[in-house]
Backbone as XML, in Angstrom:
<?xml version="1.0"?>
<chain id="A" units="angstrom">
  <residue number="1" name="MET">
    <atom name="N" x="99.212" y="69.018" z="74.395"/>
    <atom name="CA" x="99.955" y="69.953" z="75.497"/>
    <atom name="C" x="99.510" y="71.606" z="75.196"/>
  </residue>
  <residue number="2" name="ALA">
    <atom name="N" x="99.773" y="71.263" z="76.533"/>
    <atom name="CA" x="99.465" y="73.759" z="76.984"/>
    <atom name="C" x="100.991" y="73.671" z="76.825"/>
  </residue>
  <residue number="3" name="ARG">
    <atom name="N" x="101.252" y="75.515" z="75.980"/>
    <atom name="CA" x="102.284" y="75.474" z="75.551"/>
    <atom name="C" x="103.201" y="76.603" z="76.781"/>
  </residue>
  <residue number="4" name="THR">
    <atom name="N" x="104.169" y="76.358" z="77.695"/>
    <atom name="CA" x="104.904" y="76.948" z="78.907"/>
    <atom name="C" x="105.233" y="78.023" z="78.572"/>
  </residue>
  <residue number="5" name="THR">
    <atom name="N" x="106.147" y="78.104" z="77.182"/>
    <atom name="CA" x="106.650" y="79.487" z="77.194"/>
    <atom name="C" x="106.324" y="80.669" z="76.770"/>
  </residue>
  <residue number="6" name="THR">
    <atom name="N" x="106.873" y="81.542" z="76.475"/>
    <atom name="CA" x="106.078" y="82.594" z="75.698"/>
    <atom name="C" x="107.702" y="83.026" z="74.239"/>
  </residue>
  <residue number="7" name="LEU">
    <atom name="N" x="106.357" y="83.872" z="73.541"/>
    <atom name="CA" x="107.678" y="83.741" z="72.331"/>
    <atom name="C" x="108.980" y="85.116" z="72.793"/>
  </residue>
  <residue number="8" name="ALA">
    <atom name="N" x="108.131" y="85.916" z="73.484"/>
    <atom name="CA" x="110.015" y="87.523" z="74.227"/>
    <atom name="C" x="109.072" y="87.541" z="75.721"/>
  </residue>
  <residue number="9" name="PRO">
    <atom name="N" x="109.924" y="86.337" z="76.174"/>
    <atom name="CA" x="108.953" y="86.641" z="78.263"/>
    <atom name="C" x="110.755" y="87.453" z="78.278"/>
  </residue>
  <residue number="10" name="ASP">
    <atom name="N" x="110.895" y="88.827" z="78.246"/>
    <atom name="CA" x="111.522" y="89.230" z="78.714"/>
    <atom name="C" x="110.753" y="90.440" z="78.282"/>
  </residue>
  <residue number="11" name="PHE">
    <atom name="N" x="111.067" y="91.643" z="79.184"/>
    <atom name="CA" x="110.207" y="92.782" z="79.314"/>
    <atom name="C" x="110.857" y="94.148" z="79.512"/>
  </residue>
  <residue number="12" name="LEU">
    <atom name="N" x="110.945" y="95.062" z="78.946"/>
    <atom name="CA" x="111.936" y="96.866" z="78.788"/>
    <atom name="C" x="111.493" y="96.664" z="80.461"/>
  </residue>
  <residue number="13" name="GLU">
    <atom name="N" x="112.973" y="96.714" z="80.974"/>
    <atom name="CA" x="113.027" y="98.134" z="81.640"/>
    <atom name="C" x="114.109" y="98.752" z="82.486"/>
  </residue>
  <residue number="14" name="GLU">
    <atom name="N" x="113.233" y="99.965" z="82.066"/>
    <atom name="CA" x="114.537" y="101.171" z="82.383"/>
    <atom name="C" x="114.656" y="102.101" z="83.576"/>
  </residue>
  <residue number="15" name="GLU">
    <atom name="N" x="115.215" y="102.435" z="83.981"/>
    <atom name="CA" x="115.362" y="103.579" z="85.198"/>
    <atom name="C" x="116.298" y="104.762" z="84.924"/>
  </residue>
  <residue number="16" name="VAL">
    <atom name="N" x="114.888" y="105.978" z="85.262"/>
    <atom name="CA" x="115.394" y="107.753" z="85.305"/>
    <atom name="C" x="115.644" y="107.895" z="86.612"/>
  </residue>
  <residue number="17" name="THR">
    <atom name="N" x="116.623" y="109.091" z="86.356"/>
    <atom name="CA" x="117.429" y="109.894" z="87.705"/>
    <atom name="C" x="116.443" y="111.033" z="87.374"/>
  </residue>
  <residue number="18" name="VAL">
    <atom name="N" x="115.454" y="111.252" z="88.717"/>
    <atom name="CA" x="114.706" y="113.033" z="87.984"/>
    <atom name="C" x="114.849" y="113.628" z="89.516"/>
  </residue>
  <residue number="19" name="ARG">
    <atom name="N" x="115.525" y="114.361" z="89.678"/>
    <atom name="CA" x="115.929" y="115.648" z="91.123"/>
    <atom name="C" x="116.870" y="114.865" z="91.960"/>
  </residue>
  <residue number="20" name="GLY">
    <atom name="N" x="117.161" y="113.347" z="91.922"/>
    <atom name="CA" x="117.973" y="112.533" z="92.823"/>
    <atom name="C" x="117.262" y="111.872" z="93.463"/>
  </residue>
  <residue number="21" name="THR">
    <atom name="N" x="116.037" y="111.205" z="92.824"/>
    <atom name="CA" x="115.741" y="109.868" z="93.269"/>
    <atom name="C" x="115.599" y="109.294" z="91.800"/>
  </residue>
  <residue number="22" name="THR">
    <atom name="N" x="115.639" y="107.902" z="91.587"/>
    <atom name="CA" x="115.482" y="107.065" z="90.462"/>
    <atom name="C" x="113.893" y="106.306" z="90.502"/>
  </residue>
  <residue number="23" name="TYR">
    <atom name="N" x="112.994" y="106.099" z="89.551"/>
    <atom name="CA" x="112.865" y="105.708" z="89.500"/>
    <atom name="C" x="113.504" y="104.543" z="87.909"/>
  </residue>
  <residue number="24" name="ARG">
    <atom name="N" x="112.232" y="103.308" z="88.267"/>
    <atom name="CA" x="112.332" y="101.972" z="87.922"/>
    <atom name="C" x="111.258" y="101.724" z="87.004"/>
  </residue>
  <residue number="25" name="LEU">
    <atom name="N" x="111.028" y="101.944" z="85.934"/>
    <atom name="CA" x="109.750" y="101.328" z="85.201"/>
    <atom name="C" x="109.657" y="99.997" z="84.403"/>
  </residue>
  <residue number="26" name="ARG">
    <atom name="N" x="108.545" y="99.626" z="84.787"/>
    <atom name="CA" x="109.274" y="97.830" z="84.213"/>
    <atom name="C" x="107.578" y="97.885" z="82.877"/>
  </residue>
  <residue number="27" name="GLU">
    <atom name="N" x="108.264" y="97.626" z="81.012"/>
    <atom name="CA" x="106.872" y="97.706" z="80.653"/>
    <atom name="C" x="105.717" y="96.619" z="80.775"/>
  </residue>
  <residue number="28" name="LEU">
    <atom name="N" x="104.632" y="97.175" z="80.326"/>
    <atom name="CA" x="104.381" y="95.937" z="80.857"/>
    <atom name="C" x="103.105" y="95.216" z="79.698"/>
  </residue>
  <residue number="29" name="SER">
    <atom name="N" x="102.089" y="93.913" z="80.099"/>
    <atom name="CA" x="102.185" y="93.091" z="79.257"/>
    <atom name="C" x="100.806" y="93.684" z="78.392"/>
  </residue>
  <residue number="30" name="ILE">
    <atom name="N" x="100.617" y="92.928" z="77.146"/>
    <atom name="CA" x="99.301" y="93.412" z="76.572"/>
    <atom name="C" x="98.326" y="93.514" z="76.963"/>
  </residue>
  <residue number="31" name="GLY">
    <atom name="N" x="98.329" y="92.324" z="78.977"/>
    <atom name="CA" x="96.806" y="92.259" z="79.190"/>
    <atom name="C" x="97.014" y="93.435" z="79.629"/>
  </residue>
  <residue number="32" name="ASP">
    <atom name="N" x="98.090" y="93.518" z="80.775"/>
    <atom name="CA" x="98.003" y="94.975" z="81.626"/>
    <atom name="C" x="96.826" y="95.945" z="79.957"/>
  </residue>
  <residue number="33" name="TYR">
    <atom name="N" x="98.174" y="96.451" z="79.206"/>
    <atom name="CA" x="97.638" y="97.282" z="78.169"/>
    <atom name="C" x="96.354" y="97.711" z="78.373"/>
  </residue>
  <residue number="34" name="ASP">
    <atom name="N" x="95.198" y="96.196" z="78.017"/>
    <atom name="CA" x="94.472" y="96.720" z="77.616"/>
    <atom name="C" x="92.788" y="96.261" z="78.833"/>
  </residue>
  <residue number="35" name="GLU">
    <atom name="N" x="93.537" y="95.875" z="79.761"/>
    <atom name="CA" x="92.959" y="96.915" z="81.016"/>
    <atom name="C" x="92.588" y="97.723" z="81.299"/>
  </residue>
  <residue number="36" name="LEU">
    <atom name="N" x="93.662" y="98.560" z="81.226"/>
    <atom name="CA" x="94.119" y="100.122" z="81.243"/>
    <atom name="C" x="93.141" y="100.353" z="80.554"/>
  </residue>
  <residue number="37" name="VAL">
    <atom name="N" x="92.994" y="100.393" z="79.356"/>
    <atom name="CA" x="91.920" y="101.741" z="78.005"/>
    <atom name="C" x="90.606" y="100.917" z="78.604"/>
  </residue>
  <residue number="38" name="LYS">
    <atom name="N" x="90.590" y="100.112" z="78.604"/>
    <atom name="CA" x="89.611" y="99.673" z="79.309"/>
    <atom name="C" x="88.796" y="100.195" z="80.815"/>
  </residue>
  <residue number="39" name="LYS">
    <atom name="N" x="89.609" y="100.495" z="81.206"/>
    <atom name="CA" x="89.430" y="101.381" z="82.713"/>
    <atom name="C" x="89.386" y="103.085" z="82.654"/>
  </residue>
  <residue number="40" name="ALA">
    <atom name="N" x="89.951" y="103.560" z="81.345"/>
    <atom name="CA" x="90.350" y="105.265" z="80.939"/>
    <atom name="C" x="88.428" y="105.187" z="79.860"/>
  </residue>
  <residue number="41" name="THR">
    <atom name="N" x="88.214" y="104.120" z="79.201"/>
    <atom name="CA" x="87.535" y="104.351" z="78.362"/>
    <atom name="C" x="86.020" y="104.405" z="79.303"/>
  </residue>
  <residue number="42" name="HIS">
    <atom name="N" x="85.599" y="105.727" z="78.538"/>
    <atom name="CA" x="83.517" y="105.705" z="78.694"/>
    <atom name="C" x="83.367" y="106.064" z="77.784"/>
  </residue>
  <residue number="43" name="SER">
    <atom name="N" x="81.647" y="106.398" z="78.321"/>
    <atom name="CA" x="80.684" y="106.267" z="77.359"/>
    <atom name="C" x="80.405" y="107.911" z="77.369"/>
  </residue>
  <residue number="44" name="ILE">
    <atom name="N" x="80.066" y="108.867" z="76.270"/>
    <atom name="CA" x="79.418" y="109.730" z="76.320"/>
    <atom name="C" x="78.869" y="109.930" z="75.296"/>
  </residue>
  <residue number="45" name="THR">
    <atom name="N" x="77.933" y="110.524" z="74.866"/>
    <atom name="CA" x="76.986" y="110.931" z="73.668"/>
    <atom name="C" x="77.025" y="112.763" z="72.875"/>
  </residue>
  <residue number="46" name="ASN">
    <atom name="N" x="76.731" y="112.088" z="71.659"/>
    <atom name="CA" x="76.881" y="112.864" z="70.995"/>
    <atom name="C" x="76.043" y="113.855" z="70.568"/>
  </residue>
  <residue number="47" name="PRO">
    <atom name="N" x="76.393" y="115.363" z="70.569"/>
    <atom name="CA" x="75.335" y="115.859" z="71.230"/>
    <atom name="C" x="74.021" y="116.352" z="70.369"/>
  </residue>
  <residue number="48" name="ILE">
    <atom name="N" x="75.085" y="115.661" z="68.824"/>
    <atom name="CA" x="74.358" y="116.160" z="67.135"/>
    <atom name="C" x="73.929" y="114.665" z="66.908"/>
  </residue>
  <residue number="49" name="THR">
    <atom name="N" x="73.815" y="113.687" z="67.060"/>
    <atom name="CA" x="72.908" y="112.023" z="66.880"/>
    <atom name="C" x="72.323" y="112.184" z="67.841"/>
  </residue>
  <residue number="50" name="GLY">
    <atom name="N" x="72.892" y="112.368" z="69.176"/>
    <atom name="CA" x="72.468" y="111.274" z="69.991"/>
    <atom name="C" x="73.135" y="109.742" z="69.979"/>
  </residue>
  <residue number="51" name="ASP">
    <atom name="N" x="73.607" y="109.302" z="69.134"/>
    <atom name="CA" x="74.170" y="108.441" z="69.810"/>
    <atom name="C" x="75.366" y="108.241" z="70.794"/>
  </residue>
  <residue number="52" name="ASP">
    <atom name="N" x="75.260" y="106.841" z="71.718"/>
    <atom name="CA" x="76.794" y="107.493" z="72.850"/>
    <atom name="C" x="78.217" y="106.723" z="71.906"/>
  </residue>
  <residue number="53" name="GLN">
    <atom name="N" x="78.670" y="107.016" z="72.836"/>
    <atom name="CA" x="80.245" y="106.738" z="71.636"/>
    <atom name="C" x="81.520" y="105.620" z="72.919"/>
  </residue>
  <residue number="54" name="GLU">
    <atom name="N" x="82.001" y="105.792" z="72.292"/>
    <atom name="CA" x="83.069" y="105.209" z="73.992"/>
    <atom name="C" x="84.670" y="106.308" z="73.564"/>
  </residue>
  <residue number="55" name="THR">
    <atom name="N" x="85.006" y="106.462" z="74.442"/>
    <atom name="CA" x="86.406" y="107.257" z="73.447"/>
    <atom name="C" x="87.235" y="107.102" z="75.051"/>
  </residue>
  <residue number="56" name="VAL">
    <atom name="N" x="88.258" y="107.388" z="74.804"/>
    <atom name="CA" x="89.816" y="106.711" z="76.047"/>
    <atom name="C" x="90.017" y="107.868" z="75.938"/>
  </residue>
  <residue number="57" name="ASP">
    <atom name="N" x="90.650" y="108.349" z="77.290"/>
    <atom name="CA" x="90.482" y="109.354" z="77.915"/>
    <atom name="C" x="92.108" y="109.352" z="78.431"/>
  </residue>
  <residue number="58" name="ASN">
    <atom name="N" x="92.957" y="109.623" z="77.077"/>
    <atom name="CA" x="94.463" y="109.524" z="77.176"/>
    <atom name="C" x="95.324" y="109.711" z="78.418"/>
  </residue>
  <residue number="59" name="SER">
    <atom name="N" x="94.717" y="111.372" z="79.045"/>
    <atom name="CA" x="95.170" y="111.551" z="79.945"/>
    <atom name="C" x="95.297" y="110.637" z="81.346"/>
  </residue>
  <residue number="60" name="LEU">
    <atom name="N" x="93.835" y="110.109" z="81.509"/>
    <atom name="CA" x="94.039" y="108.676" z="82.382"/>
    <atom name="C" x="94.899" y="107.308" z="82.135"/>
  </residue>
  <residue number="61" name="LEU">
    <atom name="N" x="94.865" y="106.670" z="81.224"/>
    <atom name="CA" x="95.262" y="106.112" z="80.533"/>
    <atom name="C" x="96.957" y="106.088" z="80.645"/>
  </residue>
  <residue number="62" name="LEU">
    <atom name="N" x="97.524" y="107.122" z="80.149"/>
    <atom name="CA" x="99.282" y="107.477" z="80.919"/>
    <atom name="C" x="99.179" y="107.279" z="82.472"/>
  </residue>
  <residue number="63" name="LYS">
    <atom name="N" x="98.787" y="108.419" z="83.320"/>
    <atom name="CA" x="98.696" y="108.119" z="84.216"/>
    <atom name="C" x="98.990" y="106.627" z="84.928"/>
  </residue>
  <residue number="64" name="LEU">
    <atom name="N" x="97.538" y="105.405" z="84.783"/>
    <atom name="CA" x="97.142" y="104.525" z="84.974"/>
    <atom name="C" x="98.573" y="103.832" z="84.406"/>
  </residue>
  <residue number="65" name="MET">
    <atom name="N" x="99.221" y="104.014" z="82.995"/>
    <atom name="CA" x="100.367" y="103.104" z="82.744"/>
    <atom name="C" x="101.794" y="104.031" z="83.330"/>
  </residue>
  <residue number="66" name="VAL">
    <atom name="N" x="101.621" y="105.255" z="84.156"/>
    <atom name="CA" x="102.843" y="105.123" z="84.513"/>
    <atom name="C" x="102.735" y="104.184" z="85.919"/>
  </residue>
  <residue number="67" name="ILE">
    <atom name="N" x="101.393" y="104.467" z="86.632"/>
    <atom name="CA" x="101.180" y="103.529" z="88.195"/>
    <atom name="C" x="101.696" y="102.292" z="88.239"/>
  </residue>
  <residue number="68" name="ARG">
    <atom name="N" x="101.236" y="102.210" z="86.222"/>
    <atom name="CA" x="101.139" y="100.061" z="86.871"/>
    <atom name="C" x="102.929" y="99.944" z="86.248"/>
  </residue>
  <residue number="69" name="CYS">
    <atom name="N" x="103.269" y="100.513" z="85.936"/>
    <atom name="CA" x="105.108" y="100.232" z="85.287"/>
    <atom name="C" x="105.322" y="101.031" z="86.112"/>
  </residue>
  <residue number="70" name="SER">
    <atom name="N" x="105.533" y="101.405" z="87.220"/>
    <atom name="CA" x="106.299" y="101.515" z="88.111"/>
    <atom name="C" x="106.752" y="100.214" z="89.024"/>
  </residue>
  <residue number="71" name="VAL">
    <atom name="N" x="108.560" y="99.914" z="89.364"/>
    <atom name="CA" x="108.931" y="99.106" z="90.669"/>
    <atom name="C" x="109.408" y="99.856" z="90.634"/>
  </residue>
  <residue number="72" name="GLU">
    <atom name="N" x="109.922" y="100.084" z="91.864"/>
    <atom name="CA" x="110.991" y="101.125" z="92.373"/>
    <atom name="C" x="110.457" y="102.355" z="92.791"/>
  </residue>
  <residue number="73" name="PRO">
    <atom name="N" x="110.541" y="103.765" z="93.269"/>
    <atom name="CA" x="109.226" y="102.938" z="94.085"/>
    <atom name="C" x="108.359" y="102.558" z="93.422"/>
  </residue>
  <residue number="74" name="LYS">
    <atom name="N" x="107.069" y="102.276" z="94.088"/>
    <atom name="CA" x="106.286" y="101.890" z="93.761"/>
    <atom name="C" x="105.171" y="103.283" z="93.898"/>
  </residue>
  <residue number="75" name="LEU">
    <atom name="N" x="104.324" y="103.599" z="92.692"/>
    <atom name="CA" x="103.570" y="104.681" z="92.758"/>
    <atom name="C" x="102.245" y="104.354" z="92.750"/>
  </residue>
  <residue number="76" name="THR">
    <atom name="N" x="101.608" y="105.790" z="93.538"/>
    <atom name="CA" x="100.123" y="105.030" z="93.859"/>
    <atom name="C" x="99.293" y="106.494" z="92.790"/>
  </residue>
  <residue number="77" name="ALA">
    <atom name="N" x="98.040" y="106.490" z="93.245"/>
    <atom name="CA" x="97.672" y="108.007" z="92.554"/>
    <atom name="C" x="97.828" y="108.428" z="93.250"/>
  </residue>
  <residue number="78" name="GLU">
    <atom name="N" x="97.672" y="108.663" z="94.252"/>
    <atom name="CA" x="97.667" y="109.447" z="95.199"/>
    <atom name="C" x="99.265" y="110.176" z="95.808"/>
  </residue>
  <residue number="79" name="SER">
    <atom name="N" x="100.458" y="109.617" z="95.569"/>
    <atom name="CA" x="101.507" y="109.933" z="94.951"/>
    <atom name="C" x="102.315" y="110.520" z="93.885"/>
  </residue>
  <residue number="80" name="LEU">
    <atom name="N" x="101.506" y="109.401" z="93.024"/>
    <atom name="CA" x="101.303" y="110.058" z="91.490"/>
    <atom name="C" x="100.976" y="111.654" z="91.778"/>
  </residue>
  <residue number="81" name="SER">
    <atom name="N" x="100.212" y="112.172" z="92.098"/>
    <atom name="CA" x="99.383" y="113.703" z="92.149"/>
    <atom name="C" x="100.049" y="114.179" z="92.941"/>
  </residue>
  <residue number="82" name="ALA">
    <atom name="N" x="100.823" y="114.049" z="94.197"/>
    <atom name="CA" x="101.404" y="115.421" z="95.113"/>
    <atom name="C" x="102.857" y="115.040" z="94.147"/>
  </residue>
  <residue number="83" name="MET">
    <atom name="N" x="103.481" y="114.557" z="93.372"/>
    <atom name="CA" x="104.516" y="114.819" z="93.071"/>
    <atom name="C" x="104.172" y="116.499" z="91.695"/>
  </residue>
  <residue number="84" name="PRO">
    <atom name="N" x="105.722" y="116.819" z="91.667"/>
    <atom name="CA" x="106.112" y="118.091" z="90.791"/>
    <atom name="C" x="105.710" y="118.014" z="89.263"/>
  </residue>
  <residue number="85" name="MET">
    <atom name="N" x="104.749" y="118.640" z="88.861"/>
    <atom name="CA" x="104.876" y="118.794" z="86.997"/>
    <atom name="C" x="105.427" y="117.963" z="86.010"/>
  </residue>
  <residue number="86" name="ARG">
    <atom name="N" x="106.993" y="118.339" z="86.468"/>
    <atom name="CA" x="108.285" y="118.278" z="85.562"/>
    <atom name="C" x="108.467" y="116.613" z="85.999"/>
  </residue>
  <residue number="87" name="VAL">
    <atom name="N" x="108.539" y="116.063" z="87.171"/>
    <atom name="CA" x="108.746" y="114.757" z="86.896"/>
    <atom name="C" x="107.911" y="113.566" z="86.685"/>
  </residue>
  <residue number="88" name="VAL">
    <atom name="N" x="106.786" y="114.378" z="87.063"/>
    <atom name="CA" x="105.545" y="113.839" z="86.089"/>
    <atom name="C" x="105.279" y="113.611" z="84.425"/>
  </residue>
  <residue number="89" name="LEU">
    <atom name="N" x="106.323" y="114.960" z="83.895"/>
    <atom name="CA" x="106.406" y="114.725" z="82.396"/>
    <atom name="C" x="107.666" y="113.918" z="82.271"/>
  </residue>
  <residue number="90" name="LYS">
    <atom name="N" x="108.070" y="113.809" z="82.269"/>
    <atom name="CA" x="110.098" y="112.490" z="81.910"/>
    <atom name="C" x="109.601" y="111.589" z="82.245"/>
  </residue>
  <residue number="91" name="LEU">
    <atom name="N" x="108.475" y="110.947" z="83.810"/>
    <atom name="CA" x="108.083" y="109.436" z="83.702"/>
    <atom name="C" x="106.898" y="109.161" z="82.719"/>
  </residue>
  <residue number="92" name="ASN">
    <atom name="N" x="106.319" y="110.044" z="82.570"/>
    <atom name="CA" x="105.273" y="109.751" z="81.476"/>
    <atom name="C" x="106.001" y="109.747" z="80.128"/>
  </residue>
  <residue number="93" name="GLN">
    <atom name="N" x="106.794" y="110.631" z="79.517"/>
    <atom name="CA" x="108.218" y="110.651" z="78.671"/>
    <atom name="C" x="108.719" y="109.309" z="78.640"/>
  </residue>
  <residue number="94" name="THR">
    <atom name="N" x="108.964" y="108.996" z="79.280"/>
    <atom name="CA" x="109.922" y="107.630" z="79.907"/>
    <atom name="C" x="109.319" y="106.144" z="79.314"/>
  </residue>
  <residue number="95" name="VAL">
    <atom name="N" x="107.409" y="106.201" z="79.575"/>
    <atom name="CA" x="106.175" y="105.217" z="79.420"/>
    <atom name="C" x="105.831" y="105.353" z="78.619"/>
  </residue>
  <residue number="96" name="ASN">
    <atom name="N" x="105.624" y="106.692" z="77.502"/>
    <atom name="CA" x="105.142" y="106.187" z="76.224"/>
    <atom name="C" x="106.118" y="105.833" z="75.020"/>
  </residue>
  <residue number="97" name="ARG">
    <atom name="N" x="107.490" y="106.231" z="76.275"/>
    <atom name="CA" x="108.925" y="105.379" z="75.140"/>
    <atom name="C" x="108.826" y="104.321" z="75.104"/>
  </residue>
  <residue number="98" name="MET">
    <atom name="N" x="108.469" y="104.138" z="76.326"/>
    <atom name="CA" x="108.622" y="101.889" z="76.356"/>
    <atom name="C" x="107.761" y="101.803" z="76.030"/>
  </residue>
  <residue number="99" name="HIS">
    <atom name="N" x="106.596" y="101.887" z="75.681"/>
    <atom name="CA" x="105.117" y="101.348" z="74.862"/>
    <atom name="C" x="104.850" y="101.450" z="73.461"/>
  </residue>
  <residue number="100" name="TYR">
    <atom name="N" x="105.223" y="102.543" z="72.749"/>
    <atom name="CA" x="104.767" y="102.704" z="71.945"/>
    <atom name="C" x="106.117" y="103.541" z="70.570"/>
  </residue>
  <residue number="101" name="GLY">
    <atom name="N" x="107.226" y="103.227" z="71.156"/>
    <atom name="CA" x="108.479" y="103.338" z="70.165"/>
    <atom name="C" x="108.361" y="101.971" z="69.984"/>
  </residue>
  <residue number="102" name="ASP">
    <atom name="N" x="109.055" y="102.867" z="68.447"/>
    <atom name="CA" x="109.843" y="101.476" z="67.610"/>
    <atom name="C" x="110.901" y="100.192" z="68.418"/>
  </residue>
  <residue number="103" name="GLU">
    <atom name="N" x="110.198" y="99.586" z="68.565"/>
    <atom name="CA" x="111.432" y="98.129" z="68.374"/>
    <atom name="C" x="112.186" y="98.270" z="68.429"/>
  </residue>
  <residue number="104" name="PRO">
    <atom name="N" x="113.503" y="98.291" z="68.138"/>
    <atom name="CA" x="115.230" y="97.671" z="67.738"/>
    <atom name="C" x="114.942" y="96.662" z="66.712"/>
  </residue>
  <residue number="105" name="GLU">
    <atom name="N" x="115.683" y="96.572" z="66.146"/>
    <atom name="CA" x="115.364" y="95.479" z="65.096"/>
    <atom name="C" x="116.757" y="94.815" z="65.461"/>
  </residue>
  <residue number="106" name="SER">
    <atom name="N" x="116.202" y="93.410" z="65.721"/>
    <atom name="CA" x="118.200" y="92.347" z="65.908"/>
    <atom name="C" x="118.455" y="92.558" z="64.720"/>
  </residue>
  <residue number="107" name="LYS">
    <atom name="N" x="120.103" y="92.030" z="64.844"/>
    <atom name="CA" x="120.910" y="92.392" z="63.795"/>
    <atom name="C" x="121.654" y="90.676" z="63.520"/>
  </residue>
  <residue number="108" name="PRO">
    <atom name="N" x="121.156" y="90.066" z="62.540"/>
    <atom name="CA" x="121.948" y="88.996" z="62.666"/>
    <atom name="C" x="123.487" y="88.805" z="62.357"/>
  </residue>
  <residue number="109" name="ASP">
    <atom name="N" x="123.797" y="87.657" z="63.239"/>
    <atom name="CA" x="125.119" y="87.343" z="63.813"/>
    <atom name="C" x="125.826" y="87.799" z="63.261"/>
  </residue>
  <residue number="110" name="ALA">
    <atom name="N" x="127.306" y="88.240" z="62.693"/>
    <atom name="CA" x="128.172" y="88.791" z="61.644"/>
    <atom name="C" x="128.430" y="87.743" z="61.290"/>
  </residue>
  <residue number="111" name="ALA">
    <atom name="N" x="128.645" y="87.546" z="59.796"/>
    <atom name="CA" x="129.969" y="86.058" z="59.048"/>
    <atom name="C" x="131.250" y="86.539" z="58.831"/>
  </residue>
  <residue number="112" name="PRO">
    <atom name="N" x="131.537" y="85.162" z="59.856"/>
    <atom name="CA" x="133.075" y="85.579" z="60.355"/>
    <atom name="C" x="134.036" y="86.306" z="58.253"/>
  </residue>
  <residue number="113" name="ASP">
    <atom name="N" x="135.462" y="86.905" z="58.986"/>
    <atom name="CA" x="135.480" y="87.406" z="57.788"/>
    <atom name="C" x="136.422" y="85.713" z="56.963"/>
  </residue>
  <residue number="114" name="GLU">
    <atom name="N" x="137.023" y="86.110" z="55.472"/>
    <atom name="CA" x="137.105" y="85.238" z="55.421"/>
    <atom name="C" x="138.870" y="84.610" z="55.928"/>
  </residue>
  <residue number="115" name="GLY">
    <atom name="N" x="139.390" y="85.582" z="55.978"/>
    <atom name="CA" x="140.554" y="85.362" z="56.112"/>
    <atom name="C" x="140.462" y="84.450" z="58.114"/>
  </residue>
  <residue number="116" name="GLU">
    <atom name="N" x="139.668" y="84.855" z="58.101"/>
    <atom name="CA" x="140.009" y="84.088" z="59.378"/>
    <atom name="C" x="139.344" y="82.085" z="58.897"/>
  </residue>
  <residue number="117" name="GLN">
    <atom name="N" x="138.653" y="82.107" z="57.942"/>
    <atom name="CA" x="138.350" y="80.812" z="57.912"/>
    <atom name="C" x="139.901" y="79.674" z="56.797"/>
  </residue>
  <residue number="118" name="GLY">
    <atom name="N" x="139.367" y="78.787" z="56.603"/>
    <atom name="CA" x="140.393" y="78.386" z="56.047"/>
    <atom name="C" x="142.534" y="78.417" z="56.656"/>
  </residue>
  <residue number="119" name="ASN">
    <atom name="N" x="142.173" y="79.134" z="57.472"/>
    <atom name="CA" x="144.251" y="79.362" z="57.791"/>
    <atom name="C" x="144.259" y="77.826" z="58.987"/>
  </residue>
  <residue number="120" name="ALA">
    <atom name="N" x="143.462" y="77.655" z="58.811"/>
    <atom name="CA" x="143.774" y="75.959" z="60.157"/>
    <atom name="C" x="144.301" y="74.921" z="59.481"/>
  </residue>
</chain>
């Protein structure tokens, strides 16, 4: 039987307001992330050994991630490239924190105080 539920269906969403505009960003799925890494990967030839090596253009990867994460307003490559540098930097920082920061650990439910038990 096919499994139809996911283990963690909720994706992190954040809003960040920069210069009067509120941007809503949504965490990527691992499939989306892998697709973007593939797009940002290219082959280069090592000048010493002559071997081909794959390398990830991290600057391009982050731009692709910001574009894919944007929900409202929906950003495009053209709109992102026309934005002020410091606004893009804030979006980059938010997307980086969303994807590469530590996942907060959930705390177990607190046990009731002993004084609350047995008073019935």
